[in-house]
C-alpha positions as CSV (number, residue, x, y, z in Angstrom):
1,M,-17.2,114.7,-10.1
2,N,-18.3,114.4,-6.5
3,S,-19.6,110.8,-6.3
4,G,-18.2,108.8,-3.5
5,K,-17.5,105.8,-5.7
6,I,-14.0,105.9,-7.2
7,R,-12.6,103.1,-9.5
8,F,-8.9,102.6,-8.9
9,G,-6.7,101.0,-11.6
10,S,-3.9,98.9,-10.1
11,A,-2.2,96.2,-12.3
12,G,-1.7,92.5,-12.5
13,I,-2.0,90.2,-9.5
14,G,1.4,89.7,-7.7
15,G,2.8,93.2,-8.3
16,T,3.3,96.1,-6.0
17,Y,0.6,98.2,-7.7
18,Q,-2.0,95.5,-6.7
19,I,-0.9,95.5,-3.1
20,F,-0.9,99.3,-3.0
21,G,-4.3,99.5,-4.6
22,D,-5.9,97.1,-2.1
23,T,-4.2,98.8,0.9
24,F,-5.1,102.3,-0.4
25,A,-8.7,101.3,-1.0
26,N,-9.0,99.8,2.5
27,L,-7.3,102.8,4.1
28,I,-9.5,105.4,2.4
29,S,-12.7,103.5,3.1
30,S,-11.8,103.0,6.8
31,K,-10.9,106.7,7.3
32,S,-13.8,108.3,5.5
33,K,-17.4,107.0,4.9
34,K,-17.6,109.5,2.0
35,Y,-15.6,107.4,-0.4
36,N,-15.8,103.9,-1.7
37,I,-12.7,102.8,-3.6
38,E,-13.2,99.9,-6.0
39,V,-9.9,98.4,-7.2
40,K,-9.7,97.2,-10.8
41,T,-7.1,94.8,-12.1
42,T,-5.6,96.1,-15.3
43,A,-2.6,95.4,-17.6
44,G,-0.6,98.1,-15.8
45,S,0.7,101.7,-16.4
46,A,-0.2,102.3,-20.1
47,A,-3.6,100.7,-19.7
48,N,-4.3,102.8,-16.6
49,L,-3.5,106.0,-18.5
50,R,-5.9,105.2,-21.3
51,L,-8.6,104.2,-18.8
52,L,-8.1,107.4,-16.8
53,S,-8.3,109.5,-19.9
54,K,-11.6,107.9,-20.8
55,D,-12.9,108.1,-17.2
56,Y,-13.3,104.3,-16.9
57,I,-11.3,104.7,-13.7
58,Q,-10.8,107.8,-11.6
59,M,-7.5,107.0,-9.8
60,A,-4.5,104.9,-10.6
61,V,-0.8,104.3,-10.2
62,A,1.5,104.5,-13.2
63,Q,5.2,104.8,-14.0
64,M,6.5,108.3,-14.5
65,D,8.1,107.5,-17.9
66,L,4.8,106.3,-19.3
67,I,2.8,109.1,-17.8
68,N,5.1,111.6,-19.5
69,D,4.8,109.8,-22.8
70,A,1.1,109.5,-22.7
71,Y,0.6,113.1,-21.6
72,N,2.9,114.5,-24.3
73,R,2.4,112.0,-27.1
74,T,5.9,110.7,-27.1
75,G,7.6,107.3,-26.8
76,I,5.2,104.4,-27.3
77,F,2.4,107.0,-27.5
78,E,4.0,108.9,-30.4
79,N,1.7,107.6,-33.0
80,D,-1.3,107.6,-30.7
81,K,-3.5,110.5,-29.4
82,K,-2.6,112.3,-26.2
83,Y,-4.0,110.7,-23.2
84,Q,-4.7,113.4,-20.6
85,G,-7.7,114.1,-18.3
86,Y,-5.7,113.2,-15.2
87,R,-3.3,114.9,-12.8
88,A,-0.5,114.0,-10.4
89,V,-1.2,113.4,-6.7
90,A,2.2,112.1,-5.3
91,S,5.3,110.2,-6.2
92,L,5.2,107.0,-4.1
93,Y,8.5,105.0,-4.6
94,T,11.1,103.9,-7.1
95,E,10.4,100.8,-9.1
96,A,13.3,98.6,-10.0
97,C,13.7,96.9,-13.4
98,Q,14.3,93.3,-12.4
99,I,15.4,90.4,-14.7
100,V,14.7,87.0,-13.2
101,V,16.3,83.7,-14.3
102,P,16.7,80.2,-12.9
103,A,19.7,80.0,-10.6
104,D,21.4,77.4,-12.8
105,S,20.7,79.3,-16.0
106,D,23.6,80.1,-18.4
107,I,22.3,83.7,-18.6
108,Q,24.9,85.7,-16.7
109,S,24.6,89.0,-18.4
110,M,22.2,90.9,-20.6
111,D,24.1,89.8,-23.7
112,D,23.3,86.2,-22.9
113,L,19.5,86.8,-23.5
114,E,20.2,86.5,-27.2
115,G,18.3,83.5,-28.6
116,K,16.4,83.0,-25.3
117,K,12.6,83.0,-24.7
118,V,12.0,86.0,-22.5
119,C,8.7,87.4,-20.9
120,I,8.6,91.2,-21.2
121,G,5.4,91.7,-19.1
122,E,1.9,92.2,-20.2
123,E,1.0,94.2,-23.3
124,E,0.7,97.9,-22.5
125,S,2.5,97.5,-19.2
126,G,5.3,99.7,-17.9
127,T,7.3,96.5,-17.7
128,E,7.0,95.9,-21.4
129,Q,8.2,99.3,-22.3
130,N,11.2,99.1,-19.9
131,A,12.1,95.6,-21.1
132,L,12.1,96.7,-24.7
133,Q,14.2,99.8,-23.9
134,I,16.7,97.7,-21.9
135,L,17.0,95.1,-24.6
136,N,17.5,97.8,-27.2
137,A,20.3,99.3,-25.1
138,Y,22.1,96.0,-25.5
139,G,21.3,95.7,-29.3
140,L,18.8,93.0,-28.7
141,N,15.8,93.5,-30.8
142,E,12.8,91.2,-31.1
143,R,14.5,89.2,-33.9
144,L,17.3,88.3,-31.6
145,V,15.2,87.6,-28.5
146,D,12.0,85.5,-28.5
147,T,9.7,87.8,-26.5
148,V,6.3,86.8,-25.0
149,N,3.7,88.8,-23.1
150,L,2.5,87.4,-19.8
151,N,1.4,88.7,-16.4
152,Y,3.8,88.3,-13.5
153,T,2.0,85.2,-12.0
154,D,2.0,83.3,-15.3
155,A,5.6,84.4,-16.0
156,A,6.8,82.9,-12.7
157,K,5.0,79.7,-13.4
158,K,6.5,79.3,-16.8
159,L,10.0,80.2,-15.5
160,K,9.6,77.4,-12.9
161,S,8.4,74.9,-15.5
162,G,11.2,75.9,-18.0
163,D,8.8,77.2,-20.6
164,I,10.6,80.6,-20.6
165,D,14.2,81.4,-19.8
166,A,13.8,84.8,-18.1
167,F,11.2,87.4,-17.2
168,F,11.3,91.2,-16.7
169,C,9.5,92.7,-13.7
170,T,9.4,96.5,-13.0
171,A,8.1,96.9,-9.5
172,G,9.2,97.8,-6.0
173,V,11.8,95.5,-4.7
174,Q,10.8,92.5,-2.5
175,T,8.2,92.0,-5.2
176,T,5.6,89.5,-4.0
177,V,5.7,87.3,-7.1
178,I,9.5,87.1,-7.0
179,N,9.6,86.5,-3.3
180,E,7.1,83.6,-3.7
181,L,9.0,82.1,-6.6
182,S,12.3,82.2,-4.7
183,K,10.7,80.0,-2.1
184,Q,9.5,77.5,-4.7
185,C,12.7,77.2,-6.8
186,K,16.2,78.6,-7.0
187,I,16.3,81.9,-8.9
188,R,18.6,84.8,-9.3
189,L,18.6,88.3,-10.8
190,V,20.7,89.6,-13.6
191,S,22.6,92.8,-13.3
192,L,23.0,95.5,-15.9
193,D,26.6,96.6,-16.5
194,Q,27.6,100.3,-16.2
195,K,27.7,100.8,-20.0
196,G,24.1,99.6,-20.3
197,V,23.0,101.8,-17.4
198,S,24.7,104.8,-18.9
199,R,23.2,104.2,-22.3
200,L,19.7,104.0,-20.8
201,K,20.1,107.2,-18.7
202,K,21.4,109.1,-21.7
203,S,18.5,108.0,-23.9
204,Y,15.8,108.2,-21.3
205,K,16.0,110.9,-18.7
206,F,13.5,109.2,-16.4
207,Y,15.8,106.3,-15.5
208,T,17.9,106.4,-12.4
209,E,20.6,104.0,-11.3
210,Y,19.3,101.6,-8.7
211,T,20.9,98.9,-6.5
212,I,18.9,96.0,-5.2
213,P,20.7,95.1,-1.9
214,A,22.0,91.6,-1.3
215,G,19.6,89.6,0.8
216,T,16.5,91.2,-0.8
217,Y,15.4,87.8,-2.0
218,V,16.1,84.2,-0.8
219,N,19.6,83.1,-1.7
220,Q,20.5,86.5,-3.2
221,T,24.1,86.9,-2.0
222,K,25.2,89.8,-4.2
223,E,23.8,93.3,-4.8
224,I,22.2,93.8,-8.2
225,K,22.8,96.9,-10.4
226,T,19.9,98.0,-12.5
227,V,17.7,101.1,-13.3
228,G,14.5,102.4,-11.8
229,V,11.5,104.6,-12.5
230,K,9.1,106.5,-10.2
231,A,5.7,105.1,-9.4
232,V,3.1,108.0,-9.3
233,L,-0.4,108.2,-7.9
234,L,-2.8,109.9,-10.3
235,A,-6.3,111.3,-10.1
236,S,-8.9,112.2,-12.8
237,D,-9.4,115.9,-13.3
238,K,-13.1,115.1,-13.0
239,L,-12.6,114.4,-9.3
240,S,-13.4,117.5,-7.3
241,E,-10.7,119.5,-5.6
242,D,-12.2,118.7,-2.1
243,T,-12.2,115.0,-2.9
244,V,-8.6,114.8,-3.9
245,K,-7.5,117.0,-1.1
246,D,-9.2,114.8,1.4
247,I,-7.7,111.6,-0.1
248,T,-4.2,113.2,-0.2
249,Q,-4.4,114.2,3.4
250,I,-5.6,110.7,4.4
251,L,-2.7,109.2,2.4
252,F,0.0,111.3,4.1
253,K,-1.5,111.0,7.6
254,N,-1.6,107.2,7.4
255,Q,1.6,106.5,5.4
256,Q,2.9,104.1,8.1
257,Q,-0.2,101.9,7.6
258,I,0.6,101.7,3.9
259,Q,4.3,101.1,4.6
260,Y,3.5,98.0,6.7
261,A,1.6,96.5,3.8
262,L,4.1,97.2,1.1
263,P,7.3,95.3,0.5
264,V,9.0,98.5,-0.8
265,D,10.0,101.7,1.0
266,I,7.6,104.4,0.1
267,S,8.7,108.0,0.0
268,L,5.7,109.7,1.5
269,D,6.8,112.9,2.9
270,E,5.5,116.1,1.3
271,T,8.9,117.2,-0.1
272,T,10.0,114.0,-1.8
273,A,6.5,113.2,-3.0
274,V,6.5,116.1,-5.5
275,D,10.0,115.3,-6.9
276,G,10.5,114.2,-10.5
277,I,6.9,114.7,-11.6
278,T,6.7,116.3,-15.1
279,I,2.9,116.7,-15.5
280,P,0.5,119.1,-13.6
281,F,-0.7,118.3,-10.1
282,H,-4.4,117.9,-9.3
283,D,-5.8,121.1,-7.7
284,G,-6.8,119.1,-4.7
285,A,-3.3,117.7,-4.2
286,A,-1.8,121.2,-4.8
287,A,-4.1,122.6,-2.1
288,Y,-2.9,120.0,0.4
289,Y,0.8,120.7,-0.5
290,K,0.2,124.5,-0.2
291,Q,-0.9,124.0,3.5
292,H,2.6,122.5,4.0
293,G,4.4,125.4,2.3
294,I,5.1,123.5,-1.0
295,T,4.2,125.0,-4.3
296,V,3.5,122.7,-7.3
297,N,2.4,123.3,-10.9
298,T,-1.2,122.8,-11.8
299,E,-3.1,123.5,-15.1
300,K,-3.7,127.0,-13.7
301,G,0.0,127.5,-13.1
302,S,2.0,127.4,-9.8
303,N,-0.2,126.8,-6.8
């Protein structure tokens, strides 16, 4: 596929994917007249993977845990077909699993979510999968917690109005929707205890321990312990090698411009950008990395 028009799957409004998608599209369009990136709002990671496999979109961001599941027909995709037809370009940053409650809530720990009404993100989002896995690690199934599916913006509104007791949000820290909510009403984040973190890491190899520093959000005086997953940039295998190589080069050469726009620290150096990726890289990305002395796996083998 050599057409200059590329549809990019981001996620719901208010999350880091949406900010990255808009910034990425503007960057590529400004640096090369060959490409026109059209950003599409989607339900998130799982939806992006399905859309990529069907060529409705040609690039996207998704969580590494869901990428691995979709590619290998495991996890939430176990009873589905394999969703392939895409390759890795780069690991961008770590996304933190954040649990937001009103500041005066009686929810002090994960166990306190029992009997509460909790938003677990949009259907088919990475947030939904992470929320269900975290709840399960604490023995909280959907009979013990009243779960609802909402996008981040609606979840924030309903937390403020008291219609829900908590919401999950998997995104880069200083997430826009949480930042904005913290300016409108008093909120706080709930930490995971070490036992919960250990259970999650043992059951799901893609989780890493993650600390949200004190002061990340308004009135957040304590650091928050949680888990995180990698956010990965993907490209359809129908995009040509030259196209993806061009785009990868623009991405790395202008990483500072992306960093200014994002609330999260991106890890865009060539070495860290290939870490933790379990699916093949696009030939175009591999060609770029090869120029920098880095060998990655592609469908053809090491390149």
